[in-house]
PDB file with SEQRES, HELIX, SHEET and CRYST1 records, atoms N, CA, C and O in Angstrom:
SEQRES   1 A   64  UNK UNK UNK UNK UNK UNK UNK UNK UNK UNK UNK UNK UNK          
SEQRES   2 A   64  UNK UNK UNK UNK UNK UNK UNK UNK UNK UNK UNK UNK UNK          
SEQRES   3 A   64  UNK UNK UNK UNK UNK UNK UNK UNK UNK UNK UNK UNK UNK          
SEQRES   4 A   64  UNK UNK UNK UNK UNK UNK UNK UNK UNK UNK UNK UNK UNK          
SEQRES   5 A   64  UNK UNK UNK UNK UNK UNK UNK UNK UNK UNK UNK UNK              
HELIX    1 AA1 UNK A   23  UNK A   41  1                                  19    
HELIX    2 AA2 UNK A   49  UNK A   57  1                                   9    
SHEET    1 AA1 3 UNK A  15  UNK A  19  0                                        
SHEET    2 AA1 3 UNK A   2  UNK A   6 -1                                        
SHEET    3 AA1 3 UNK A  61  UNK A  63 -1                                        
CRYST1    1.000    1.000    1.000  90.00  90.00  90.00 P 1           1          
ATOM      1  N   UNK A   1     -21.804   7.512  -3.597  1.00  0.00           N  
ATOM      2  CA  UNK A   1     -20.697   6.611  -3.347  1.00  0.00           C  
ATOM      3  C   UNK A   1     -20.384   6.594  -1.855  1.00  0.00           C  
ATOM      4  O   UNK A   1     -20.652   7.557  -1.136  1.00  0.00           O  
ATOM      5  N   UNK A   2     -19.833   5.520  -1.421  1.00  0.00           N  
ATOM      6  CA  UNK A   2     -19.393   5.420  -0.034  1.00  0.00           C  
ATOM      7  C   UNK A   2     -17.870   5.503   0.000  1.00  0.00           C  
ATOM      8  O   UNK A   2     -17.169   4.991  -0.873  1.00  0.00           O  
ATOM      9  N   UNK A   3     -17.398   6.166   1.041  1.00  0.00           N  
ATOM     10  CA  UNK A   3     -15.969   6.314   1.265  1.00  0.00           C  
ATOM     11  C   UNK A   3     -15.679   5.863   2.688  1.00  0.00           C  
ATOM     12  O   UNK A   3     -16.512   6.002   3.583  1.00  0.00           O  
ATOM     13  N   UNK A   4     -14.493   5.324   2.876  1.00  0.00           N  
ATOM     14  CA  UNK A   4     -14.117   4.859   4.202  1.00  0.00           C  
ATOM     15  C   UNK A   4     -12.701   5.308   4.547  1.00  0.00           C  
ATOM     16  O   UNK A   4     -11.856   5.522   3.678  1.00  0.00           O  
ATOM     17  N   UNK A   5     -12.484   5.439   5.835  1.00  0.00           N  
ATOM     18  CA  UNK A   5     -11.169   5.790   6.379  1.00  0.00           C  
ATOM     19  C   UNK A   5     -11.045   5.071   7.704  1.00  0.00           C  
ATOM     20  O   UNK A   5     -11.983   5.062   8.501  1.00  0.00           O  
ATOM     21  N   UNK A   6      -9.896   4.470   7.944  1.00  0.00           N  
ATOM     22  CA  UNK A   6      -9.655   3.762   9.207  1.00  0.00           C  
ATOM     23  C   UNK A   6      -8.635   4.541  10.016  1.00  0.00           C  
ATOM     24  O   UNK A   6      -7.555   4.872   9.528  1.00  0.00           O  
ATOM     25  N   UNK A   7      -8.988   4.827  11.249  1.00  0.00           N  
ATOM     26  CA  UNK A   7      -8.100   5.578  12.137  1.00  0.00           C  
ATOM     27  C   UNK A   7      -6.768   4.833  12.247  1.00  0.00           C  
ATOM     28  O   UNK A   7      -6.738   3.665  12.635  1.00  0.00           O  
ATOM     29  N   UNK A   8      -5.671   5.509  11.905  1.00  0.00           N  
ATOM     30  CA  UNK A   8      -4.372   4.847  11.907  1.00  0.00           C  
ATOM     31  C   UNK A   8      -3.652   4.855  13.258  1.00  0.00           C  
ATOM     32  O   UNK A   8      -2.551   4.318  13.383  1.00  0.00           O  
ATOM     33  N   UNK A   9      -4.269   5.459  14.253  1.00  0.00           N  
ATOM     34  CA  UNK A   9      -3.592   5.550  15.550  1.00  0.00           C  
ATOM     35  C   UNK A   9      -3.483   4.174  16.196  1.00  0.00           C  
ATOM     36  O   UNK A   9      -4.394   3.350  16.113  1.00  0.00           O  
ATOM     37  N   UNK A  10      -2.369   3.955  16.826  1.00  0.00           N  
ATOM     38  CA  UNK A  10      -2.057   2.652  17.404  1.00  0.00           C  
ATOM     39  C   UNK A  10      -3.174   2.156  18.320  1.00  0.00           C  
ATOM     40  O   UNK A  10      -3.601   2.845  19.246  1.00  0.00           O  
ATOM     41  N   UNK A  11      -3.630   0.945  18.031  1.00  0.00           N  
ATOM     42  CA  UNK A  11      -4.638   0.298  18.860  1.00  0.00           C  
ATOM     43  C   UNK A  11      -6.072   0.739  18.588  1.00  0.00           C  
ATOM     44  O   UNK A  11      -6.986   0.250  19.251  1.00  0.00           O  
ATOM     45  N   UNK A  12      -6.299   1.629  17.653  1.00  0.00           N  
ATOM     46  CA  UNK A  12      -7.652   2.142  17.422  1.00  0.00           C  
ATOM     47  C   UNK A  12      -8.326   1.408  16.268  1.00  0.00           C  
ATOM     48  O   UNK A  12      -9.141   0.513  16.494  1.00  0.00           O  
ATOM     49  N   UNK A  13      -7.999   1.771  15.061  1.00  0.00           N  
ATOM     50  CA  UNK A  13      -8.538   1.151  13.852  1.00  0.00           C  
ATOM     51  C   UNK A  13     -10.046   1.322  13.687  1.00  0.00           C  
ATOM     52  O   UNK A  13     -10.682   0.518  13.006  1.00  0.00           O  
ATOM     53  N   UNK A  14     -10.635   2.362  14.302  1.00  0.00           N  
ATOM     54  CA  UNK A  14     -12.057   2.638  14.103  1.00  0.00           C  
ATOM     55  C   UNK A  14     -12.276   3.119  12.671  1.00  0.00           C  
ATOM     56  O   UNK A  14     -11.468   3.870  12.126  1.00  0.00           O  
ATOM     57  N   UNK A  15     -13.366   2.682  12.078  1.00  0.00           N  
ATOM     58  CA  UNK A  15     -13.673   3.013  10.694  1.00  0.00           C  
ATOM     59  C   UNK A  15     -14.659   4.172  10.629  1.00  0.00           C  
ATOM     60  O   UNK A  15     -15.616   4.240  11.400  1.00  0.00           O  
ATOM     61  N   UNK A  16     -14.407   5.081   9.692  1.00  0.00           N  
ATOM     62  CA  UNK A  16     -15.331   6.169   9.394  1.00  0.00           C  
ATOM     63  C   UNK A  16     -15.883   5.882   8.001  1.00  0.00           C  
ATOM     64  O   UNK A  16     -15.124   5.666   7.057  1.00  0.00           O  
ATOM     65  N   UNK A  17     -17.196   5.881   7.883  1.00  0.00           N  
ATOM     66  CA  UNK A  17     -17.855   5.595   6.608  1.00  0.00           C  
ATOM     67  C   UNK A  17     -18.808   6.742   6.296  1.00  0.00           C  
ATOM     68  O   UNK A  17     -19.632   7.112   7.133  1.00  0.00           O  
ATOM     69  N   UNK A  18     -18.698   7.306   5.094  1.00  0.00           N  
ATOM     70  CA  UNK A  18     -19.587   8.390   4.684  1.00  0.00           C  
ATOM     71  C   UNK A  18     -20.133   8.128   3.285  1.00  0.00           C  
ATOM     72  O   UNK A  18     -19.509   7.439   2.478  1.00  0.00           O  
ATOM     73  N   UNK A  19     -21.295   8.684   3.017  1.00  0.00           N  
ATOM     74  CA  UNK A  19     -21.871   8.700   1.678  1.00  0.00           C  
ATOM     75  C   UNK A  19     -21.650  10.093   1.117  1.00  0.00           C  
ATOM     76  O   UNK A  19     -21.947  11.087   1.780  1.00  0.00           O  
ATOM     77  N   UNK A  20     -21.129  10.173  -0.102  1.00  0.00           N  
ATOM     78  CA  UNK A  20     -20.866  11.464  -0.725  1.00  0.00           C  
ATOM     79  C   UNK A  20     -20.898  11.323  -2.236  1.00  0.00           C  
ATOM     80  O   UNK A  20     -20.746  10.229  -2.781  1.00  0.00           O  
ATOM     81  N   UNK A  21     -21.098  12.455  -2.901  1.00  0.00           N  
ATOM     82  CA  UNK A  21     -21.160  12.459  -4.361  1.00  0.00           C  
ATOM     83  C   UNK A  21     -19.776  12.516  -5.003  1.00  0.00           C  
ATOM     84  O   UNK A  21     -19.605  12.126  -6.158  1.00  0.00           O  
ATOM     85  N   UNK A  22     -18.778  13.008  -4.240  1.00  0.00           N  
ATOM     86  CA  UNK A  22     -17.429  13.119  -4.799  1.00  0.00           C  
ATOM     87  C   UNK A  22     -16.405  13.142  -3.679  1.00  0.00           C  
ATOM     88  O   UNK A  22     -16.754  13.163  -2.498  1.00  0.00           O  
ATOM     89  N   UNK A  23     -15.122  13.137  -4.067  1.00  0.00           N  
ATOM     90  CA  UNK A  23     -14.031  13.082  -3.090  1.00  0.00           C  
ATOM     91  C   UNK A  23     -14.036  14.279  -2.145  1.00  0.00           C  
ATOM     92  O   UNK A  23     -13.769  14.131  -0.952  1.00  0.00           O  
ATOM     93  N   UNK A  24     -14.336  15.453  -2.668  1.00  0.00           N  
ATOM     94  CA  UNK A  24     -14.323  16.670  -1.843  1.00  0.00           C  
ATOM     95  C   UNK A  24     -15.392  16.604  -0.758  1.00  0.00           C  
ATOM     96  O   UNK A  24     -15.122  16.904   0.405  1.00  0.00           O  
ATOM     97  N   UNK A  25     -16.596  16.216  -1.136  1.00  0.00           N  
ATOM     98  CA  UNK A  25     -17.667  16.091  -0.152  1.00  0.00           C  
ATOM     99  C   UNK A  25     -17.352  15.008   0.874  1.00  0.00           C  
ATOM    100  O   UNK A  25     -17.637  15.163   2.062  1.00  0.00           O  
ATOM    101  N   UNK A  26     -16.766  13.919   0.409  1.00  0.00           N  
ATOM    102  CA  UNK A  26     -16.406  12.827   1.313  1.00  0.00           C  
ATOM    103  C   UNK A  26     -15.362  13.302   2.324  1.00  0.00           C  
ATOM    104  O   UNK A  26     -15.466  13.016   3.517  1.00  0.00           O  
ATOM    105  N   UNK A  27     -14.375  14.016   1.845  1.00  0.00           N  
ATOM    106  CA  UNK A  27     -13.319  14.496   2.734  1.00  0.00           C  
ATOM    107  C   UNK A  27     -13.886  15.463   3.771  1.00  0.00           C  
ATOM    108  O   UNK A  27     -13.533  15.387   4.948  1.00  0.00           O  
ATOM    109  N   UNK A  28     -14.757  16.364   3.343  1.00  0.00           N  
ATOM    110  CA  UNK A  28     -15.383  17.307   4.278  1.00  0.00           C  
ATOM    111  C   UNK A  28     -16.173  16.570   5.358  1.00  0.00           C  
ATOM    112  O   UNK A  28     -16.081  16.904   6.539  1.00  0.00           O  
ATOM    113  N   UNK A  29     -16.945  15.572   4.949  1.00  0.00           N  
ATOM    114  CA  UNK A  29     -17.739  14.801   5.906  1.00  0.00           C  
ATOM    115  C   UNK A  29     -16.851  14.005   6.856  1.00  0.00           C  
ATOM    116  O   UNK A  29     -17.150  13.889   8.044  1.00  0.00           O  
ATOM    117  N   UNK A  30     -15.772  13.464   6.332  1.00  0.00           N  
ATOM    118  CA  UNK A  30     -14.857  12.685   7.174  1.00  0.00           C  
ATOM    119  C   UNK A  30     -14.133  13.558   8.188  1.00  0.00           C  
ATOM    120  O   UNK A  30     -13.892  13.129   9.316  1.00  0.00           O  
ATOM    121  N   UNK A  31     -13.787  14.771   7.798  1.00  0.00           N  
ATOM    122  CA  UNK A  31     -13.129  15.689   8.734  1.00  0.00           C  
ATOM    123  C   UNK A  31     -14.052  15.949   9.923  1.00  0.00           C  
ATOM    124  O   UNK A  31     -13.603  15.947  11.070  1.00  0.00           O  
ATOM    125  N   UNK A  32     -15.326  16.170   9.658  1.00  0.00           N  
ATOM    126  CA  UNK A  32     -16.284  16.406  10.745  1.00  0.00           C  
ATOM    127  C   UNK A  32     -16.359  15.198  11.676  1.00  0.00           C  
ATOM    128  O   UNK A  32     -16.324  15.346  12.897  1.00  0.00           O  
ATOM    129  N   UNK A  33     -16.461  14.009  11.095  1.00  0.00           N  
ATOM    130  CA  UNK A  33     -16.540  12.801  11.924  1.00  0.00           C  
ATOM    131  C   UNK A  33     -15.226  12.553  12.669  1.00  0.00           C  
ATOM    132  O   UNK A  33     -15.233  12.136  13.827  1.00  0.00           O  
ATOM    133  N   UNK A  34     -14.114  12.809  12.004  1.00  0.00           N  
ATOM    134  CA  UNK A  34     -12.811  12.582  12.632  1.00  0.00           C  
ATOM    135  C   UNK A  34     -12.600  13.531  13.815  1.00  0.00           C  
ATOM    136  O   UNK A  34     -12.013  13.137  14.823  1.00  0.00           O  
ATOM    137  N   UNK A  35     -13.071  14.772  13.702  1.00  0.00           N  
ATOM    138  CA  UNK A  35     -12.954  15.709  14.812  1.00  0.00           C  
ATOM    139  C   UNK A  35     -13.693  15.184  16.035  1.00  0.00           C  
ATOM    140  O   UNK A  35     -13.191  15.261  17.156  1.00  0.00           O  
ATOM    141  N   UNK A  36     -14.877  14.655  15.812  1.00  0.00           N  
ATOM    142  CA  UNK A  36     -15.656  14.082  16.903  1.00  0.00           C  
ATOM    143  C   UNK A  36     -14.951  12.854  17.479  1.00  0.00           C  
ATOM    144  O   UNK A  36     -14.897  12.671  18.695  1.00  0.00           O  
ATOM    145  N   UNK A  37     -14.414  12.022  16.596  1.00  0.00           N  
ATOM    146  CA  UNK A  37     -13.688  10.822  17.019  1.00  0.00           C  
ATOM    147  C   UNK A  37     -12.474  11.200  17.869  1.00  0.00           C  
ATOM    148  O   UNK A  37     -12.238  10.606  18.920  1.00  0.00           O  
ATOM    149  N   UNK A  38     -11.711  12.185  17.413  1.00  0.00           N  
ATOM    150  CA  UNK A  38     -10.528  12.607  18.166  1.00  0.00           C  
ATOM    151  C   UNK A  38     -10.913  13.132  19.547  1.00  0.00           C  
ATOM    152  O   UNK A  38     -10.242  12.839  20.536  1.00  0.00           O  
ATOM    153  N   UNK A  39     -11.978  13.897  19.612  1.00  0.00           N  
ATOM    154  CA  UNK A  39     -12.421  14.460  20.887  1.00  0.00           C  
ATOM    155  C   UNK A  39     -12.822  13.379  21.881  1.00  0.00           C  
ATOM    156  O   UNK A  39     -12.479  13.447  23.061  1.00  0.00           O  
ATOM    157  N   UNK A  40     -13.556  12.377  21.391  1.00  0.00           N  
ATOM    158  CA  UNK A  40     -14.064  11.358  22.310  1.00  0.00           C  
ATOM    159  C   UNK A  40     -13.092  10.208  22.571  1.00  0.00           C  
ATOM    160  O   UNK A  40     -13.059   9.671  23.678  1.00  0.00           O  
ATOM    161  N   UNK A  41     -12.301   9.822  21.567  1.00  0.00           N  
ATOM    162  CA  UNK A  41     -11.450   8.639  21.705  1.00  0.00           C  
ATOM    163  C   UNK A  41      -9.978   8.994  21.936  1.00  0.00           C  
ATOM    164  O   UNK A  41      -9.259   8.264  22.618  1.00  0.00           O  
ATOM    165  N   UNK A  42      -9.542  10.100  21.374  1.00  0.00           N  
ATOM    166  CA  UNK A  42      -8.135  10.512  21.481  1.00  0.00           C  
ATOM    167  C   UNK A  42      -8.040  11.962  21.974  1.00  0.00           C  
ATOM    168  O   UNK A  42      -7.482  12.809  21.277  1.00  0.00           O  
ATOM    169  N   UNK A  43      -8.574  12.258  23.159  1.00  0.00           N  
ATOM    170  CA  UNK A  43      -8.641  13.654  23.618  1.00  0.00           C  
ATOM    171  C   UNK A  43      -7.271  14.312  23.828  1.00  0.00           C  
ATOM    172  O   UNK A  43      -7.176  15.534  23.943  1.00  0.00           O  
ATOM    173  N   UNK A  44      -6.233  13.507  23.874  1.00  0.00           N  
ATOM    174  CA  UNK A  44      -4.887  14.066  24.056  1.00  0.00           C  
ATOM    175  C   UNK A  44      -4.356  14.711  22.771  1.00  0.00           C  
ATOM    176  O   UNK A  44      -3.387  15.469  22.808  1.00  0.00           O  
ATOM    177  N   UNK A  45      -4.994  14.408  21.639  1.00  0.00           N  
ATOM    178  CA  UNK A  45      -4.577  14.969  20.348  1.00  0.00           C  
ATOM    179  C   UNK A  45      -5.407  16.198  20.025  1.00  0.00           C  
ATOM    180  O   UNK A  45      -6.630  16.189  20.163  1.00  0.00           O  
ATOM    181  N   UNK A  46      -4.744  17.237  19.603  1.00  0.00           N  
ATOM    182  CA  UNK A  46      -5.422  18.481  19.219  1.00  0.00           C  
ATOM    183  C   UNK A  46      -4.947  18.845  17.826  1.00  0.00           C  
ATOM    184  O   UNK A  46      -3.821  19.309  17.647  1.00  0.00           O  
ATOM    185  N   UNK A  47      -5.809  18.635  16.837  1.00  0.00           N  
ATOM    186  CA  UNK A  47      -5.457  18.895  15.445  1.00  0.00           C  
ATOM    187  C   UNK A  47      -6.435  19.882  14.828  1.00  0.00           C  
ATOM    188  O   UNK A  47      -7.613  19.921  15.184  1.00  0.00           O  
ATOM    189  N   UNK A  48      -5.926  20.673  13.903  1.00  0.00           N  
ATOM    190  CA  UNK A  48      -6.780  21.584  13.158  1.00  0.00           C  
ATOM    191  C   UNK A  48      -7.505  20.813  12.058  1.00  0.00           C  
ATOM    192  O   UNK A  48      -7.156  19.672  11.754  1.00  0.00           O  
ATOM    193  N   UNK A  49      -8.513  21.443  11.469  1.00  0.00           N  
ATOM    194  CA  UNK A  49      -9.216  20.819  10.350  1.00  0.00           C  
ATOM    195  C   UNK A  49      -8.246  20.500   9.214  1.00  0.00           C  
ATOM    196  O   UNK A  49      -8.333  19.438   8.597  1.00  0.00           O  
ATOM    197  N   UNK A  50      -7.326  21.418   8.943  1.00  0.00           N  
ATOM    198  CA  UNK A  50      -6.355  21.195   7.864  1.00  0.00           C  
ATOM    199  C   UNK A  50      -5.436  20.018   8.166  1.00  0.00           C  
ATOM    200  O   UNK A  50      -5.112  19.244   7.266  1.00  0.00           O  
ATOM    201  N   UNK A  51      -5.015  19.874   9.407  1.00  0.00           N  
ATOM    202  CA  UNK A  51      -4.162  18.737   9.783  1.00  0.00           C  
ATOM    203  C   UNK A  51      -4.925  17.420   9.642  1.00  0.00           C  
ATOM    204  O   UNK A  51      -4.376  16.418   9.183  1.00  0.00           O  
ATOM    205  N   UNK A  52      -6.181  17.436  10.038  1.00  0.00           N  
ATOM    206  CA  UNK A  52      -7.010  16.231   9.906  1.00  0.00           C  
ATOM    207  C   UNK A  52      -7.189  15.893   8.433  1.00  0.00           C  
ATOM    208  O   UNK A  52      -7.095  14.730   8.040  1.00  0.00           O  
ATOM    209  N   UNK A  53      -7.444  16.906   7.626  1.00  0.00           N  
ATOM    210  CA  UNK A  53      -7.632  16.718   6.181  1.00  0.00           C  
ATOM    211  C   UNK A  53      -6.390  16.074   5.553  1.00  0.00           C  
ATOM    212  O   UNK A  53      -6.505  15.160   4.737  1.00  0.00           O  
ATOM    213  N   UNK A  54      -5.210  16.553   5.939  1.00  0.00           N  
ATOM    214  CA  UNK A  54      -3.950  16.009   5.414  1.00  0.00           C  
ATOM    215  C   UNK A  54      -3.772  14.549   5.845  1.00  0.00           C  
ATOM    216  O   UNK A  54      -3.239  13.736   5.089  1.00  0.00           O  
ATOM    217  N   UNK A  55      -4.214  14.225   7.047  1.00  0.00           N  
ATOM    218  CA  UNK A  55      -4.119  12.842   7.531  1.00  0.00           C  
ATOM    219  C   UNK A  55      -5.065  11.909   6.767  1.00  0.00           C  
ATOM    220  O   UNK A  55      -4.703  10.778   6.440  1.00  0.00           O  
ATOM    221  N   UNK A  56      -6.267  12.389   6.490  1.00  0.00           N  
ATOM    222  CA  UNK A  56      -7.298  11.535   5.894  1.00  0.00           C  
ATOM    223  C   UNK A  56      -7.136  11.363   4.389  1.00  0.00           C  
ATOM    224  O   UNK A  56      -7.230  10.246   3.881  1.00  0.00           O  
ATOM    225  N   UNK A  57      -6.896  12.449   3.677  1.00  0.00           N  
ATOM    226  CA  UNK A  57      -6.966  12.421   2.214  1.00  0.00           C  
ATOM    227  C   UNK A  57      -6.189  11.277   1.555  1.00  0.00           C  
ATOM    228  O   UNK A  57      -6.755  10.598   0.700  1.00  0.00           O  
ATOM    229  N   UNK A  58      -4.930  11.030   1.905  1.00  0.00           N  
ATOM    230  CA  UNK A  58      -4.209   9.959   1.201  1.00  0.00           C  
ATOM    231  C   UNK A  58      -4.667   8.549   1.581  1.00  0.00           C  
ATOM    232  O   UNK A  58      -4.347   7.587   0.881  1.00  0.00           O  
ATOM    233  N   UNK A  59      -5.410   8.418   2.680  1.00  0.00           N  
ATOM    234  CA  UNK A  59      -5.815   7.093   3.151  1.00  0.00           C  
ATOM    235  C   UNK A  59      -7.308   6.833   2.955  1.00  0.00           C  
ATOM    236  O   UNK A  59      -7.807   5.766   3.312  1.00  0.00           O  
ATOM    237  N   UNK A  60      -8.016   7.800   2.393  1.00  0.00           N  
ATOM    238  CA  UNK A  60      -9.442   7.686   2.143  1.00  0.00           C  
ATOM    239  C   UNK A  60      -9.658   6.751   0.938  1.00  0.00           C  
ATOM    240  O   UNK A  60      -8.966   6.859  -0.075  1.00  0.00           O  
ATOM    241  N   UNK A  61     -10.621   5.841   1.066  1.00  0.00           N  
ATOM    242  CA  UNK A  61     -10.844   4.847   0.016  1.00  0.00           C  
ATOM    243  C   UNK A  61     -12.319   4.852  -0.384  1.00  0.00           C  
ATOM    244  O   UNK A  61     -13.209   4.928   0.462  1.00  0.00           O  
ATOM    245  N   UNK A  62     -12.553   4.769  -1.689  1.00  0.00           N  
ATOM    246  CA  UNK A  62     -13.927   4.583  -2.176  1.00  0.00           C  
ATOM    247  C   UNK A  62     -14.313   3.140  -1.914  1.00  0.00           C  
ATOM    248  O   UNK A  62     -13.631   2.215  -2.355  1.00  0.00           O  
ATOM    249  N   UNK A  63     -15.403   2.953  -1.199  1.00  0.00           N  
ATOM    250  CA  UNK A  63     -15.876   1.603  -0.915  1.00  0.00           C  
ATOM    251  C   UNK A  63     -16.604   1.073  -2.140  1.00  0.00           C  
ATOM    252  O   UNK A  63     -17.351   1.803  -2.792  1.00  0.00           O  
ATOM    253  N   UNK A  64     -16.389  -0.172  -2.443  1.00  0.00           N  
ATOM    254  CA  UNK A  64     -16.991  -0.773  -3.627  1.00  0.00           C  
ATOM    255  C   UNK A  64     -18.282  -1.482  -3.234  1.00  0.00           C  
ATOM    256  O   UNK A  64     -18.954  -2.060  -4.089  1.00  0.00           O  
TER     257      UNK A  64                                                      
END                                                                             
């Protein structure tokens, strides 16, 4: 399955798309990509993996 998440930060809206077998795997993969995204696009933000996970989980969508 494919899952997507759109960066909610003002003016960004970059999409993260991952292939995963379930929600847990998708969330883990998205956290890794989001960490890279934050480092390169939003270097002023410093979040832990758990904080990123909390941000992503409710907004993560299964792509149809």
